[in-house]
Backbone as a chain_set.jsonl record, in Angstrom:
{"seq": "MLKRFLKKKVKSDSGSSALVSFILLVPLFLSLVATGVDFSFYLANRGQVEATARDAARTVAIFGGNGTSAQSTTIERSYGTTKAVACSSGRTDLADAPNKYLFLSANKTNLTPVECNILASLANNSGLVSVSSVVAKCGPSSTSSVGARTYCTITYKYDGIPGSPLSFIQVRNSDGSQGGMLSTNVVTKSSESEVKSNALVGRI", "coords": {"N": [[148.456, -188.701, -133.277], [145.873, -188.172, -134.623], [145.365, -190.83, -135.345], [145.0, -192.056, -132.881], [142.723, -190.702, -132.042], [140.774, -191.28, -133.94], [140.518, -194.095, -133.575], [139.581, -194.263, -130.87], [137.155, -193.107, -131.393], [135.82, -194.652, -133.216], [135.61, -197.041, -131.485], [133.745, -195.987, -129.499], [131.586, -195.457, -131.012], [130.865, -198.053, -131.963], [130.32, -199.258, -129.445], [127.984, -197.746, -128.733], [126.204, -198.309, -130.746], [125.816, -200.91, -130.32], [124.547, -200.837, -127.763], [122.118, -199.506, -128.525], [121.051, -201.443, -130.179], [120.644, -203.458, -128.417], [118.777, -202.39, -126.697], [116.558, -202.084, -128.384], [115.969, -204.77, -129.148], [115.495, -206.329, -126.808], [112.835, -205.705, -125.804], [111.346, -206.897, -128.02], [112.151, -209.571, -127.778], [111.211, -210.174, -125.118], [108.523, -209.926, -125.668], [108.107, -211.974, -127.485], [108.557, -214.173, -125.884], [106.455, -213.761, -123.976], [104.214, -214.111, -125.704], [104.478, -216.92, -126.411], [104.107, -218.039, -123.862], [101.409, -217.173, -123.308], [100.127, -218.383, -125.455], [100.389, -221.014, -124.814], [99.009, -221.283, -122.416], [96.478, -220.749, -123.555], [95.976, -223.019, -125.204], [96.249, -225.096, -123.251], [93.91, -224.372, -121.557], [91.82, -224.57, -123.456], [91.949, -227.48, -123.927], [91.242, -228.394, -121.303], [88.595, -227.42, -121.171], [87.576, -228.737, -123.304], [87.576, -231.406, -122.507], [85.845, -231.288, -120.173], [83.408, -230.733, -121.544], [83.014, -233.034, -123.24], [82.749, -234.949, -121.173], [80.353, -234.148, -119.931], [78.65, -234.227, -122.244], [78.55, -236.909, -122.396], [77.256, -237.68, -119.964], [74.685, -236.649, -120.413], [73.957, -238.393, -122.425], [73.858, -240.673, -121.053], [71.759, -240.055, -119.343], [69.667, -239.9, -120.948], [68.984, -237.48, -122.236], [68.905, -234.004, -121.735], [66.918, -232.827, -120.262], [65.023, -230.008, -118.888], [65.072, -226.643, -117.231], [63.174, -226.949, -115.614], [62.148, -229.642, -115.772], [62.984, -232.983, -115.621], [64.665, -235.977, -117.137], [63.275, -239.313, -116.856], [65.205, -241.066, -116.302], [67.424, -239.475, -115.374], [66.183, -238.48, -112.959], [65.828, -240.89, -111.494], [68.465, -241.135, -110.972], [68.61, -239.614, -108.815], [69.352, -236.925, -109.171], [69.216, -233.535, -108.607], [68.367, -230.315, -109.221], [68.35, -228.349, -107.129], [70.42, -229.026, -105.542], [72.725, -229.343, -107.459], [72.792, -226.74, -108.507], [73.313, -225.094, -106.48], [74.775, -222.437, -104.6], [76.055, -222.998, -102.371], [77.405, -225.306, -102.531], [79.46, -228.013, -101.26], [81.829, -228.711, -102.472], [82.761, -226.566, -103.652], [83.959, -224.861, -101.858], [86.672, -224.424, -101.447], [87.514, -223.917, -104.163], [89.507, -223.182, -106.959], [88.805, -221.527, -109.177], [86.289, -220.262, -108.392], [84.621, -218.117, -108.933], [83.647, -218.593, -111.538], [81.547, -220.282, -111.284], [79.923, -218.821, -109.334], [79.261, -216.28, -110.546], [77.645, -216.909, -112.568], [74.414, -216.892, -114.187], [72.186, -218.906, -113.038], [69.499, -219.738, -113.28], [67.973, -220.619, -115.6], [69.364, -222.954, -115.996], [70.212, -226.41, -116.206], [70.824, -229.521, -113.93], [73.144, -230.673, -115.162], [74.427, -228.712, -116.659], [74.832, -227.048, -114.715], [76.691, -228.491, -113.25], [78.735, -228.573, -115.028], [79.723, -225.898, -114.913], [80.437, -226.052, -112.164], [82.518, -227.895, -112.237], [84.47, -226.776, -113.898], [84.994, -224.651, -112.236], [86.254, -225.916, -110.304], [88.65, -226.688, -111.419], [92.035, -226.369, -111.315], [93.725, -225.948, -113.434], [92.889, -224.063, -115.152], [93.425, -220.935, -116.557], [92.942, -217.427, -116.494], [90.351, -217.503, -117.518], [86.932, -216.55, -118.227], [83.502, -215.514, -118.199], [81.818, -217.954, -118.698], [79.511, -220.05, -120.342], [77.177, -222.616, -120.394], [75.541, -225.049, -122.318], [73.607, -227.77, -122.948], [72.144, -230.609, -124.803], [69.908, -232.889, -126.547], [66.761, -232.095, -124.934], [65.369, -234.313, -124.418], [65.993, -237.835, -125.433], [65.003, -239.364, -128.39], [65.618, -241.855, -129.453], [67.602, -244.901, -129.323], [71.037, -244.156, -129.689], [70.739, -241.574, -130.536], [72.034, -238.258, -131.037], [73.608, -236.551, -128.566], [74.632, -233.527, -126.931], [77.031, -230.987, -125.772], [77.742, -227.737, -125.303], [80.215, -225.362, -124.635], [80.761, -222.054, -123.998], [83.236, -219.657, -123.755], [85.533, -217.126, -122.474], [88.886, -216.227, -123.053], [91.022, -214.511, -121.478], [93.713, -213.824, -121.575], [97.191, -212.924, -120.793], [98.887, -210.257, -119.218], [100.716, -208.179, -121.187], [101.156, -209.768, -123.594], [101.349, -209.962, -126.972], [99.144, -211.187, -128.06], [96.586, -210.057, -127.548], [96.201, -208.238, -129.437], [95.791, -209.42, -131.726], [93.274, -209.894, -133.568], [90.171, -210.876, -135.209], [87.419, -210.518, -137.581], [84.41, -212.009, -137.347], [81.991, -213.85, -139.652], [79.446, -212.708, -139.19], [80.183, -210.156, -138.297], [80.994, -209.838, -135.715], [83.513, -209.717, -133.241], [86.316, -211.753, -133.392], [88.841, -214.474, -132.631], [91.511, -215.513, -130.487], [91.459, -214.332, -128.032], [89.016, -213.501, -127.687], [85.466, -214.554, -127.761], [85.363, -218.1, -127.223], [84.293, -221.177, -128.426], [83.383, -224.367, -127.615], [82.284, -227.576, -128.581], [81.008, -230.828, -127.877], [79.989, -234.209, -128.424], [77.864, -237.017, -127.963], [76.574, -240.27, -128.152], [73.189, -241.419, -127.349], [72.238, -243.971, -125.099], [69.968, -244.815, -124.421], [66.291, -244.692, -124.739], [64.238, -241.862, -124.121], [61.425, -240.3, -123.963], [59.839, -238.974, -122.169], [59.325, -236.543, -119.852], [59.642, -235.376, -116.498], [58.532, -233.667, -113.638], [60.929, -231.716, -111.875], [62.559, -232.487, -108.777]], "CA": [[147.276, -188.206, -132.552], [144.843, -188.357, -135.318], [145.112, -192.168, -135.28], [144.305, -192.417, -131.62], [141.275, -190.111, -131.821], [139.707, -192.047, -134.817], [140.466, -195.353, -132.996], [138.521, -194.106, -129.955], [135.768, -192.721, -131.903], [135.213, -196.001, -133.724], [135.175, -197.856, -130.436], [132.713, -195.417, -128.99], [130.363, -195.521, -131.999], [130.568, -199.433, -131.885], [129.567, -199.325, -128.172], [126.615, -197.052, -128.755], [125.22, -199.071, -131.651], [125.392, -202.303, -129.632], [123.502, -200.643, -126.882], [120.911, -199.28, -129.205], [120.464, -202.608, -130.683], [120.189, -204.282, -127.142], [117.512, -201.724, -126.372], [115.525, -202.466, -129.432], [115.77, -206.273, -129.161], [114.895, -206.912, -125.576], [111.311, -205.703, -125.879], [110.934, -207.917, -128.984], [112.312, -210.93, -127.084], [110.138, -210.32, -124.138], [107.216, -209.878, -126.366], [107.953, -213.294, -128.077], [108.355, -214.951, -124.681], [105.199, -213.65, -123.382], [103.432, -214.746, -126.646], [104.762, -218.223, -126.343], [103.455, -218.363, -122.611], [99.946, -216.975, -123.42], [99.545, -219.174, -126.3], [100.41, -222.287, -124.1], [97.816, -221.144, -121.442], [95.223, -220.868, -124.257], [95.813, -224.416, -125.574], [95.808, -225.873, -121.996], [92.563, -224.061, -121.156], [90.937, -225.419, -124.362], [91.986, -229.005, -123.607], [90.485, -228.714, -120.176], [87.212, -227.225, -121.691], [86.994, -229.891, -124.206], [87.282, -232.684, -121.619], [84.646, -231.081, -119.408], [82.299, -230.798, -122.408], [82.988, -234.456, -123.619], [82.16, -235.572, -120.118], [79.086, -233.576, -119.846], [77.829, -234.799, -123.231], [78.379, -238.383, -122.052], [76.283, -237.75, -118.95], [73.493, -236.38, -121.063], [73.665, -239.555, -123.152], [73.278, -241.709, -120.058], [70.412, -239.653, -118.688], [68.572, -239.933, -122.0], [68.481, -236.116, -122.503], [69.419, -232.865, -120.627], [65.907, -232.185, -119.597], [64.924, -228.57, -118.908], [65.388, -226.233, -115.954], [62.005, -227.38, -114.627], [61.948, -230.952, -115.961], [64.109, -233.888, -115.916], [64.219, -237.261, -117.771], [62.976, -240.303, -115.89], [66.519, -241.808, -115.831], [68.095, -238.508, -114.567], [65.459, -238.547, -111.701], [66.271, -242.149, -110.892], [69.733, -241.045, -110.222], [68.594, -238.634, -107.761], [70.022, -235.608, -109.442], [68.459, -232.393, -108.394], [68.749, -228.755, -109.524], [68.444, -227.616, -105.908], [71.846, -229.366, -105.154], [73.686, -229.085, -108.446], [73.029, -225.336, -108.789], [73.508, -224.241, -105.071], [76.055, -221.63, -104.388], [76.688, -223.54, -101.137], [78.049, -226.829, -102.624], [80.813, -228.158, -100.424], [82.865, -228.908, -103.372], [83.233, -225.236, -104.123], [84.442, -224.163, -100.805], [88.189, -224.049, -101.9], [87.593, -223.988, -105.676], [90.372, -222.058, -107.412], [87.892, -220.516, -110.028], [84.875, -220.192, -107.731], [83.88, -217.062, -109.556], [83.071, -219.088, -112.698], [80.15, -220.664, -110.702], [79.08, -217.853, -108.732], [78.831, -215.165, -111.305], [76.793, -217.284, -113.673], [73.006, -216.873, -113.812], [71.758, -220.383, -113.116], [68.012, -219.726, -113.361], [67.588, -221.447, -116.581], [70.235, -223.96, -116.309], [69.943, -227.828, -115.738], [71.834, -229.993, -113.281], [74.235, -231.011, -115.956], [75.025, -227.553, -116.91], [75.499, -226.373, -113.391], [77.807, -229.23, -112.826], [79.86, -228.122, -115.912], [80.34, -224.72, -114.215], [81.345, -226.504, -110.923], [83.894, -228.787, -112.811], [85.551, -225.753, -114.333], [85.41, -223.908, -111.033], [87.384, -226.72, -109.465], [89.892, -226.938, -112.245], [93.139, -225.447, -111.136], [94.52, -225.758, -114.613], [92.338, -223.044, -116.098], [93.992, -219.631, -116.251], [92.381, -216.15, -117.248], [88.936, -217.722, -118.203], [85.714, -215.765, -117.757], [82.194, -215.596, -118.985], [81.484, -219.267, -119.245], [78.086, -220.31, -120.611], [77.199, -224.064, -120.781], [74.374, -225.476, -122.905], [73.468, -229.272, -123.424], [70.781, -231.011, -125.441], [68.381, -232.424, -126.451], [66.005, -232.317, -123.496], [65.302, -235.842, -124.167], [66.329, -238.563, -126.649], [63.874, -240.054, -129.054], [65.839, -243.171, -129.89], [69.01, -245.147, -128.863], [72.067, -243.692, -130.7], [70.48, -240.28, -130.991], [73.003, -237.531, -130.807], [73.473, -235.667, -127.454], [75.798, -232.622, -127.053], [77.168, -229.99, -124.749], [78.427, -226.603, -125.767], [80.628, -224.423, -123.577], [81.236, -220.749, -124.509], [84.088, -219.01, -122.649], [86.379, -216.147, -122.837], [89.99, -216.312, -122.474], [91.44, -212.987, -121.185], [95.132, -213.589, -121.889], [98.096, -212.471, -119.777], [99.368, -208.86, -119.472], [102.126, -207.913, -121.979], [101.181, -210.603, -124.679], [100.709, -209.328, -128.368], [97.93, -211.861, -128.507], [95.472, -209.298, -127.199], [96.151, -207.286, -130.492], [95.437, -210.307, -132.78], [91.71, -210.069, -133.557], [89.628, -211.022, -136.529], [86.008, -210.365, -137.641], [83.681, -213.003, -137.774], [81.24, -213.381, -140.786], [78.382, -211.875, -138.724], [80.635, -208.912, -137.904], [81.359, -209.844, -134.327], [84.906, -209.878, -132.969], [86.845, -213.124, -133.006], [90.294, -214.428, -132.286], [91.852, -216.241, -129.375], [91.091, -213.667, -126.86], [87.564, -213.372, -127.886], [84.714, -215.722, -127.326], [85.702, -219.443, -127.776], [83.196, -222.154, -128.334], [83.663, -225.861, -127.787], [81.13, -228.62, -128.675], [81.348, -232.255, -127.686], [78.849, -234.976, -128.547], [77.889, -238.369, -127.591], [75.316, -241.105, -128.583], [72.456, -241.962, -126.304], [72.242, -245.55, -125.084], [68.486, -245.129, -124.047], [65.211, -243.847, -125.387], [63.64, -241.253, -123.114], [60.735, -239.358, -124.381], [59.145, -238.552, -121.125], [60.0, -235.582, -118.983], [58.903, -235.163, -115.216], [58.978, -232.49, -112.796], [62.102, -231.814, -111.072], [62.349, -232.422, -107.303]], "C": [[145.926, -188.354, -133.243], [144.244, -189.866, -135.291], [144.331, -192.697, -134.068], [142.889, -191.885, -131.539], [140.277, -190.993, -132.663], [139.541, -193.451, -134.266], [139.47, -195.268, -131.883], [137.259, -193.735, -130.373], [135.169, -193.878, -132.484], [134.726, -196.803, -132.616], [133.95, -197.232, -129.751], [131.367, -195.642, -129.891], [129.948, -197.125, -131.967], [129.753, -199.734, -130.576], [128.28, -198.893, -128.16], [125.678, -197.847, -129.544], [124.857, -200.318, -131.133], [124.333, -201.896, -128.442], [122.128, -200.238, -127.369], [120.228, -200.493, -129.573], [119.96, -203.617, -129.5], [118.83, -203.721, -126.713], [116.322, -202.02, -127.107], [115.166, -203.931, -129.355], [115.136, -206.812, -128.03], [113.494, -206.788, -125.505], [110.876, -206.662, -126.825], [110.985, -209.375, -128.351], [111.346, -211.078, -125.951], [108.792, -210.686, -124.629], [107.02, -211.436, -126.894], [107.798, -214.298, -126.81], [106.865, -215.048, -124.007], [104.033, -214.175, -124.39], [103.345, -216.271, -126.435], [103.888, -218.765, -124.955], [101.859, -218.242, -122.73], [99.516, -218.107, -124.29], [99.383, -220.73, -125.631], [99.259, -222.272, -123.101], [96.558, -221.288, -122.33], [94.907, -222.224, -124.65], [95.48, -225.241, -124.486], [94.521, -225.712, -121.518], [91.651, -224.716, -122.041], [90.862, -226.781, -124.169], [91.174, -229.182, -122.392], [88.92, -228.594, -120.425], [86.555, -228.335, -122.345], [86.688, -231.298, -123.399], [86.117, -232.521, -120.863], [83.407, -231.259, -120.372], [82.093, -232.183, -122.925], [82.477, -235.195, -122.33], [80.68, -235.368, -120.019], [78.038, -234.223, -120.888], [77.577, -236.441, -123.028], [77.349, -238.594, -120.871], [74.882, -237.595, -119.508], [73.077, -237.559, -121.842], [73.061, -240.636, -122.208], [71.967, -241.378, -119.472], [69.314, -239.677, -119.615], [68.025, -238.524, -122.248], [69.072, -235.285, -121.33], [68.138, -232.483, -119.785], [65.794, -230.713, -119.716], [65.137, -228.15, -117.461], [64.318, -226.618, -115.023], [61.649, -228.827, -114.673], [63.052, -231.738, -116.061], [63.68, -235.186, -116.605], [63.964, -238.288, -116.499], [64.069, -240.821, -115.376], [67.294, -240.862, -115.002], [67.479, -238.493, -113.01], [65.811, -239.715, -110.958], [67.454, -242.139, -110.272], [69.837, -240.098, -109.019], [69.306, -237.326, -108.037], [68.956, -234.488, -109.308], [69.054, -231.101, -108.721], [69.122, -228.014, -108.233], [70.13, -227.838, -105.417], [72.892, -228.909, -106.152], [73.881, -227.464, -108.7], [73.175, -224.458, -107.509], [74.736, -223.707, -105.119], [76.771, -222.133, -103.184], [77.102, -225.072, -101.236], [79.307, -226.715, -101.861], [81.999, -228.296, -101.272], [83.481, -227.64, -103.946], [84.015, -224.366, -103.045], [85.884, -223.638, -101.015], [88.424, -224.109, -103.363], [88.431, -222.877, -106.128], [89.758, -221.095, -108.247], [86.566, -220.332, -109.57], [84.074, -219.213, -108.461], [83.206, -217.473, -110.852], [81.632, -219.547, -112.39], [79.227, -219.606, -110.29], [78.541, -216.723, -109.432], [77.918, -215.642, -112.386], [75.299, -217.243, -113.227], [72.524, -218.357, -114.153], [70.089, -220.773, -113.142], [67.464, -220.669, -114.323], [68.516, -222.659, -116.83], [69.722, -225.402, -115.704], [70.923, -228.225, -114.868], [73.136, -230.181, -113.863], [74.978, -229.813, -116.248], [75.495, -226.908, -115.805], [76.745, -227.232, -112.979], [79.097, -228.95, -113.844], [80.456, -227.015, -115.146], [81.045, -225.109, -112.971], [82.631, -227.101, -111.304], [84.881, -227.747, -113.197], [86.002, -224.935, -113.295], [86.605, -224.557, -110.33], [88.549, -226.997, -110.238], [90.889, -225.947, -112.078], [93.913, -225.216, -112.208], [94.088, -224.595, -115.442], [93.035, -221.8, -115.557], [93.316, -218.494, -117.242], [91.092, -216.611, -118.002], [87.933, -217.17, -117.462], [84.716, -216.05, -118.661], [81.83, -216.978, -119.568], [79.981, -219.429, -119.31], [78.216, -221.81, -121.07], [75.661, -224.334, -121.221], [74.343, -226.926, -123.446], [72.091, -229.46, -124.049], [70.934, -232.391, -126.089], [67.91, -232.582, -125.078], [65.686, -233.728, -123.38], [65.625, -236.588, -125.612], [65.211, -239.505, -127.079], [64.158, -241.536, -129.408], [67.314, -243.439, -129.429], [69.927, -244.758, -130.055], [71.803, -242.302, -131.063], [71.529, -239.388, -130.299], [72.687, -236.546, -129.461], [74.769, -234.664, -127.512], [75.9, -231.685, -125.889], [78.169, -229.006, -125.387], [78.873, -225.631, -124.621], [81.33, -223.297, -124.294], [81.909, -220.165, -123.316], [84.918, -218.031, -123.277], [87.717, -216.259, -122.224], [90.664, -214.948, -122.623], [92.847, -212.775, -121.406], [95.954, -213.148, -120.599], [98.645, -211.089, -120.113], [100.727, -208.888, -120.267], [102.104, -208.928, -123.252], [100.504, -209.886, -125.852], [99.406, -210.082, -128.673], [96.598, -210.999, -128.429], [95.143, -208.363, -128.443], [95.689, -208.184, -131.714], [93.98, -210.69, -132.672], [91.397, -210.217, -134.976], [88.168, -210.814, -136.483], [85.391, -211.495, -138.111], [82.643, -212.706, -138.979], [80.034, -212.571, -140.358], [78.85, -210.417, -138.169], [81.161, -208.842, -136.417], [82.867, -210.104, -134.219], [85.271, -211.324, -132.655], [88.384, -213.263, -132.79], [90.318, -215.124, -131.008], [91.401, -215.632, -128.184], [89.801, -213.027, -126.928], [86.753, -214.621, -127.268], [85.176, -217.026, -128.041], [84.535, -220.429, -127.466], [83.63, -223.544, -128.552], [82.437, -226.776, -127.564], [81.59, -229.825, -128.647], [80.038, -233.072, -127.866], [79.117, -236.376, -128.186], [76.673, -239.056, -128.331], [74.48, -241.649, -127.395], [72.335, -243.415, -126.316], [70.775, -245.85, -124.628], [67.511, -244.234, -124.845], [64.374, -243.26, -124.192], [62.861, -240.126, -123.561], [59.923, -238.457, -123.259], [59.921, -237.636, -120.335], [58.977, -235.473, -117.647], [59.401, -234.03, -114.448], [60.136, -232.63, -111.912], [61.793, -231.783, -109.45], [63.351, -231.836, -106.477]], "O": [[144.927, -188.628, -132.578], [143.045, -190.139, -135.235], [143.375, -193.471, -134.086], [141.983, -192.545, -131.03], [139.191, -191.374, -132.225], [138.464, -194.01, -134.469], [138.55, -196.086, -131.862], [136.279, -194.051, -129.699], [133.982, -194.096, -132.243], [133.584, -197.261, -132.657], [133.081, -198.036, -129.413], [130.277, -195.964, -129.417], [128.752, -197.418, -131.947], [128.69, -200.354, -130.604], [127.42, -199.584, -127.615], [124.531, -198.073, -129.158], [123.768, -200.83, -131.391], [123.359, -202.618, -128.228], [121.111, -200.556, -126.754], [119.026, -200.654, -129.362], [119.04, -204.421, -129.648], [117.888, -204.454, -126.414], [115.224, -202.189, -126.575], [113.984, -204.235, -129.516], [114.287, -207.693, -128.166], [112.874, -207.784, -125.134], [109.929, -207.351, -126.447], [110.057, -210.182, -128.404], [110.692, -212.118, -125.869], [108.071, -211.553, -124.137], [105.955, -212.036, -126.746], [106.918, -215.158, -126.82], [106.28, -216.062, -123.628], [102.994, -214.626, -123.909], [102.253, -216.823, -126.299], [103.136, -219.738, -124.998], [101.125, -219.127, -122.29], [98.569, -218.795, -123.907], [98.441, -221.48, -125.889], [98.577, -223.291, -122.995], [95.609, -221.925, -121.873], [93.764, -222.658, -124.508], [94.563, -226.054, -124.595], [93.917, -226.688, -121.072], [90.738, -225.392, -121.567], [89.758, -227.323, -124.227], [90.383, -230.125, -122.399], [88.108, -229.423, -120.015], [85.434, -228.798, -122.133], [85.766, -232.077, -123.638], [85.328, -233.464, -120.802], [82.444, -231.913, -119.973], [80.917, -232.525, -123.055], [81.711, -236.134, -122.547], [79.883, -236.306, -120.024], [76.919, -234.638, -120.586], [76.595, -237.06, -123.438], [76.663, -239.615, -120.84], [73.978, -238.334, -119.119], [71.869, -237.767, -121.948], [72.066, -241.319, -122.452], [71.159, -242.245, -119.141], [68.154, -239.509, -119.237], [66.824, -238.336, -122.443], [69.571, -235.713, -120.289], [68.272, -231.885, -118.717], [66.435, -230.153, -120.605], [65.342, -228.974, -116.57], [64.49, -226.625, -113.804], [60.942, -229.301, -113.784], [64.082, -231.277, -116.553], [62.487, -235.486, -116.668], [64.39, -238.076, -115.364], [64.124, -241.083, -114.175], [67.829, -241.29, -113.98], [68.211, -238.496, -112.02], [66.102, -239.571, -109.77], [67.705, -242.829, -109.284], [70.862, -239.849, -108.384], [69.817, -236.705, -107.105], [67.885, -234.588, -109.908], [70.238, -230.881, -108.467], [70.038, -227.192, -108.204], [70.87, -226.937, -105.021], [73.828, -228.192, -105.797], [74.966, -226.992, -109.041], [73.151, -223.228, -107.56], [75.705, -224.308, -105.581], [77.928, -221.787, -102.947], [77.133, -225.871, -100.3], [80.039, -225.729, -101.774], [83.111, -228.017, -100.824], [84.524, -227.637, -104.601], [84.606, -223.328, -103.34], [86.176, -222.474, -100.744], [89.563, -224.358, -103.757], [88.175, -221.726, -105.773], [90.073, -219.91, -108.138], [85.68, -220.243, -110.419], [82.876, -219.442, -108.623], [82.269, -216.795, -111.273], [80.677, -219.251, -113.108], [78.078, -219.448, -110.705], [77.499, -216.19, -109.053], [77.417, -214.792, -113.121], [74.973, -217.516, -112.072], [72.491, -218.859, -115.277], [69.613, -221.903, -113.038], [66.587, -221.465, -113.985], [68.385, -223.307, -117.868], [68.89, -225.441, -114.797], [71.934, -227.524, -114.823], [74.16, -229.917, -113.232], [76.198, -229.861, -116.092], [76.517, -226.224, -115.875], [77.712, -226.707, -112.428], [80.265, -229.094, -113.483], [81.611, -227.126, -114.734], [82.128, -224.597, -112.69], [83.689, -226.823, -110.738], [86.054, -227.849, -112.836], [87.152, -224.495, -113.279], [87.617, -224.002, -109.901], [89.479, -227.572, -109.671], [90.763, -224.82, -112.558], [94.791, -224.359, -112.115], [94.812, -224.162, -116.339], [93.217, -221.611, -114.354], [93.184, -218.619, -118.459], [90.823, -216.08, -119.079], [87.928, -217.223, -116.232], [84.885, -216.678, -119.707], [81.574, -217.124, -120.763], [79.264, -218.983, -118.414], [79.057, -222.222, -121.869], [74.71, -223.899, -120.571], [75.078, -227.21, -124.391], [71.127, -228.711, -123.894], [72.031, -232.947, -126.136], [68.571, -233.126, -124.194], [65.737, -234.291, -122.286], [65.525, -236.023, -126.701], [64.611, -240.265, -126.32], [63.258, -242.347, -129.625], [68.117, -242.538, -129.189], [69.621, -245.0, -131.222], [72.568, -241.774, -131.87], [71.905, -239.652, -129.157], [71.65, -235.888, -129.374], [75.804, -235.005, -128.085], [74.969, -231.582, -125.09], [79.226, -229.366, -125.906], [78.078, -225.169, -123.802], [82.289, -223.475, -125.046], [81.432, -220.121, -122.182], [85.053, -218.03, -124.5], [87.801, -216.378, -121.002], [90.827, -214.375, -123.7], [93.256, -211.614, -121.441], [95.407, -213.039, -119.502], [98.845, -210.815, -121.297], [101.681, -209.591, -119.931], [103.109, -208.882, -123.961], [99.402, -209.34, -125.797], [98.63, -209.613, -129.506], [95.649, -211.234, -129.177], [94.056, -207.793, -128.538], [95.21, -207.602, -132.687], [93.525, -211.552, -131.921], [92.144, -209.8, -135.861], [87.623, -210.919, -135.384], [85.735, -211.996, -139.181], [82.419, -211.542, -139.311], [79.601, -211.747, -141.164], [78.043, -209.627, -137.677], [81.712, -207.822, -136.002], [83.419, -210.711, -135.137], [84.668, -212.001, -131.822], [89.107, -212.267, -132.775], [89.257, -215.344, -130.425], [90.952, -216.353, -127.293], [89.55, -212.045, -126.23], [87.217, -215.465, -126.501], [85.351, -217.059, -129.259], [83.94, -220.444, -126.389], [84.198, -223.868, -129.594], [81.724, -226.736, -126.562], [82.582, -230.07, -129.333], [79.004, -232.565, -127.432], [80.235, -236.883, -128.098], [75.898, -238.403, -129.03], [75.049, -242.29, -126.511], [72.326, -244.055, -127.368], [70.405, -247.014, -124.475], [67.857, -243.238, -125.48], [63.868, -244.016, -123.363], [63.401, -239.021, -123.604], [59.451, -237.354, -123.534], [61.109, -237.877, -120.121], [57.751, -235.485, -117.748], [60.515, -233.527, -114.597], [60.275, -233.652, -111.24], [60.876, -231.112, -108.975], [63.188, -231.776, -105.258]]}, "num_chains": 1, "name": "protein.A"}
């Protein structure tokens, strides 16, 4: 009788401990899976943003500079690039853009056509996930010599996916601001100008 009772008790305790282990391990496993997916999205987003910044820097190199919101380089003007078209909220290529909000929510008053085209490119990129607060800045306004460095910097925020522990992984930058993958991300790409363009003309 005692043997039977002890045998039953041991089996019962074994089953209970297995259930407790299962309950504790499942959230950990799901957390690891969510982290892996979240990190994959982060890397994919960064790759897409880097490609866009690289193309934009190359465009600035071809134009002989980025110009300003009020003036363009003579080469840019000869291409027929206008701010009215590039920064218009009624662009036809944005009609079905998957991330249209990236373009519409941005203040485009002080942007150049190249910078507006960066926003439009990202807005039309279906590979971007949970990206917000995009800011584009390119330069210089004009290139003083052939081979002068041109650049485009894209600042954006990756919001992450719900349930991922990455939202808790944050660091402090040297200036005291918050850093980490789920904070502000900065991507800068450069190119070399093929033209010399010291003159700026009024935008049309």
